[in-house]
C-alpha positions in Angstrom: 0.0 0.0 -0.1 1.3 3.5 -0.8 2.0 5.6 2.3 0.5 8.9 3.0 3.9 10.5 2.3 3.9 8.9 -1.2 1.3 11.0 -3.0 -0.5 13.3 -0.5 0.8 16.8 0.2 -0.9 18.5 3.4 -0.4 21.8 5.2 -1.2 23.4 8.4 -0.9 27.1 7.3 -3.2 26.9 4.3 -6.6 27.0 6.3 -7.5 29.2 9.3 -9.9 27.7 11.6 -10.3 30.2 14.5 -13.0 32.5 14.4 -13.8 35.0 12.4 -10.7 34.2 10.3 -12.6 30.7 9.4 -15.0 32.7 7.5 -12.4 33.8 5.0 -12.3 30.0 3.9 -15.8 30.0 2.6 -16.6 33.7 1.9 -18.1 33.3 -1.3 -20.9 31.2 0.2 -21.5 33.7 3.0 -24.9 34.8 2.7 -27.8 36.5 4.8 -30.2 33.6 3.9 -27.5 31.0 4.9 -26.1 30.4 8.3 -22.4 30.2 8.6 -22.3 26.7 9.5 -24.1 26.0 6.4 -21.6 28.0 4.4 -18.9 26.0 6.3 -20.6 22.5 5.4 -20.6 23.4 1.5 -17.0 24.3 1.8 -16.2 20.9 3.6 -18.1 19.2 0.7 -16.1 21.0 -1.8 -12.6 20.5 -0.3 -12.9 17.1 1.2 -15.6 15.4 -0.8 -14.3 17.0 -4.0 -17.8 18.2 -4.8 -18.6 21.0 -7.5 -20.0 23.8 -5.9 -23.5 23.3 -7.2 -23.5 19.8 -5.9 -22.1 20.7 -2.5 -24.9 23.7 -2.1 -27.8 21.2 -2.7 -26.6 18.9 -0.2 -27.3 21.5 2.5 -30.3 21.9 4.1 -29.3 24.0 7.4 -32.6 26.0 8.1 -35.0 26.3 10.8 -37.3 23.0 10.8 -34.8 20.6 9.5 -34.7 18.4 12.3 -31.1 19.2 13.3 -30.1 18.0 9.8 -27.4 20.4 8.1 -26.8 18.2 5.1 -27.1 15.0 3.4 -24.8 12.9 0.8 -25.2 9.4 -0.8 -21.7 8.3 -0.1 -21.4 5.5 -3.0 -17.9 5.2 -2.3 -18.2 4.1 1.4 -21.6 2.8 0.9 -23.1 5.2 3.4 -25.8 7.8 3.7 -23.7 10.9 5.3 -25.8 12.8 7.6 -24.1 16.2 8.4 -24.2 18.2 11.4 -21.8 21.2 11.3 -20.9 23.7 14.1 -18.3 26.7 14.2 -17.1 27.6 17.7 -16.1 31.3 18.3 -13.9 30.3 20.9 -10.6 28.6 20.0 -10.4 27.0 23.5 -14.0 25.8 23.5 -14.4 21.7 23.1 -17.2 19.7 22.1 -18.4 17.4 24.9 -20.8 14.6 24.9 -24.1 16.8 25.4 -24.2 17.8 21.7 -23.0 14.7 20.5 -26.2 12.9 22.1 -28.3 15.5 20.5 -26.8 14.6 17.3 -27.5 11.0 17.9 -31.1 11.7 18.5 -30.9 13.6 15.1 -29.6 10.5 13.6 -32.5 8.2 15.2 -34.8 9.8 12.6 -32.8 7.5 10.2 -33.1 4.5 12.5 -35.7 2.8 9.5 -38.0 3.4 6.7 -40.5 4.0 9.4 -38.7 6.8 11.1 -37.9 8.5 7.9 -41.2 8.0 6.4 -42.5 10.1 10.0 -39.8 12.8 9.2 -41.3 13.2 5.7 -44.9 13.3 7.2 -44.1 15.6 10.0 -41.4 17.8 8.1 -43.7 20.0 6.2 -41.7 22.3 3.7 -38.7 21.8 5.4 -35.3 21.7 3.2 -34.7 18.4 4.7 -37.8 16.9 3.4 -37.2 17.8 0.0 -33.6 16.6 0.2 -34.5 13.2 1.1 -37.1 13.0 -1.6 -34.5 14.2 -4.3 -31.8 11.7 -3.1 -34.6 9.0 -2.7 -33.4 8.0 0.7 -36.1 5.5 1.2 -35.7 3.7 -2.1 -31.7 3.5 -1.2 -32.0 2.8 2.5 -31.7 -0.9 2.5 -28.5 -0.7 0.3 -26.5 2.1 2.2 -25.4 2.2 6.3 -26.5 5.4 7.8 -23.4 7.3 9.1 -23.4 10.8 11.1 -20.7 13.3 10.5 -20.1 15.9 12.9 -17.8 18.7 11.8 -16.5 21.3 13.9 -13.4 23.6 14.0 -12.3 22.8 17.6 -11.9 19.2 19.3 -13.4 16.8 21.7 -12.9 17.0 25.5 -12.6 13.8 27.5 -16.6 13.5 27.7 -17.0 13.6 23.8 -14.2 11.1 23.3 -15.8 8.8 25.8 -18.9 9.2 24.3 -17.8 8.3 20.6 -16.1 5.4 22.0 -19.1 3.7 23.0 -21.1 5.0 19.7 -20.4 3.2 16.1 -22.5 5.7 13.9 -20.9 9.0 14.4 -17.5 10.5 12.8 -16.2 13.5 14.3 -14.2 15.6 12.1 -12.4 18.1 14.2 -9.5 21.0 14.0 -6.6 18.5 13.7 -8.4 16.4 11.3 -9.5 19.4 9.2 -5.9 20.8 9.0 -3.9 17.5 8.3 -6.5 16.1 5.6 -6.7 19.7 3.7 -5.3 19.4 0.0 -5.5 22.9 -1.5 -6.8 23.1 -5.1 -3.9 25.3 -5.9 -1.1 22.9 -4.5 2.0 21.9 -6.5 1.9 18.1 -7.3 5.1 16.4 -7.4 5.6 14.6 -10.7 6.6 11.1 -11.6 6.0 9.6 -8.0 6.2 5.9 -7.6 2.7 4.5 -5.9 2.2 0.9 -4.7 -1.4 -0.6 -4.2 -2.4 -3.8 -3.0 -5.1 -5.4 -4.8 -5.1 -8.6 -3.2 -8.8 -10.0 -2.7 -10.0 -7.5 -5.5 -11.7 -8.7 -8.7 -9.2 -7.5 -11.5 -10.4 -7.0 -15.3 -7.9 -7.4 -18.1 -8.5 -5.0 -21.1 -6.6 -5.3 -24.3 -6.1 -1.6 -25.5 -4.1 -2.7 -28.5 -2.2 -5.7 -29.7 1.0 -4.5 -27.6 -0.9 -3.0 -24.5 -2.8 -4.7 -21.7 -4.5 -2.8 -19.0 -5.6 -3.9 -15.9 -8.5 -2.5 -14.3 -9.3 -2.7 -10.3 -11.3 -0.5 -8.0 -8.9 1.3 -5.5 -10.0 3.6 -2.9 -7.5 6.5 -2.2 -7.3 10.1 -1.0 
C-alpha cells in the first residue's frame, strides 16, 4: 500500500480555523439567507468530498425546521448515507462534549428505519430536509447503504466527547486537527513521477486489451 507521504501533500498553514478567520475560507458562500455553519459545510464538501459547488450547495439543508440535519450526501464510495451536522465555535479554547453529540445521535435516530424516515417526511412540512430526502430517494436506497453521522467542528473533543464516541459506532467526528491534516489545496503543486504501490489482493481485477501490445488491468482502488 502506498504511504500517505507518497502522494498526499498537506499543510497546516493553508487554512485558518479560528473564528472569525475561518469565514475567509468560504466567504463566497456567506449569504444573509444562509447560516455560517451551512457555508462551512458547503466548503467542507467542496474541499474534502471534492464535490462541485452546485452539488455541495444542493446537499445542504441547514435551515429552521430541518430537524437538526445540516446536510445529506449519498456516499457511494463508502456505501453510506452521510448525515451532516456542523458547528463553528467562536472560541478557540472551547471543546465539544458528550451533550451535543447525544443531541446529534437523537437527530440520527430519525434515520433508524424506513418508518422513522417516513415519519420525518410526514411531519417535516416544507423543510428543506424533506425535499432533500425525496430528491436523493433515501427511502429507495435505504437498504443498500449504512447511515453514518458526520459531525464537523473547528475545535476538538473533550474527554467526555471522546468517551461517548468510543461507545457510539455511527458518528464520525471531524475536528480541527483532522481538518488541518487532511486538507489539500486546489492550488497545490503536485510532484511529478512519484511511485505509487497498491495492494489489489482480494479484489476483482479485469483485463482489457487496449491494442496488440498494451494490456490494461482495471481494479477498484480507494485513495485520498
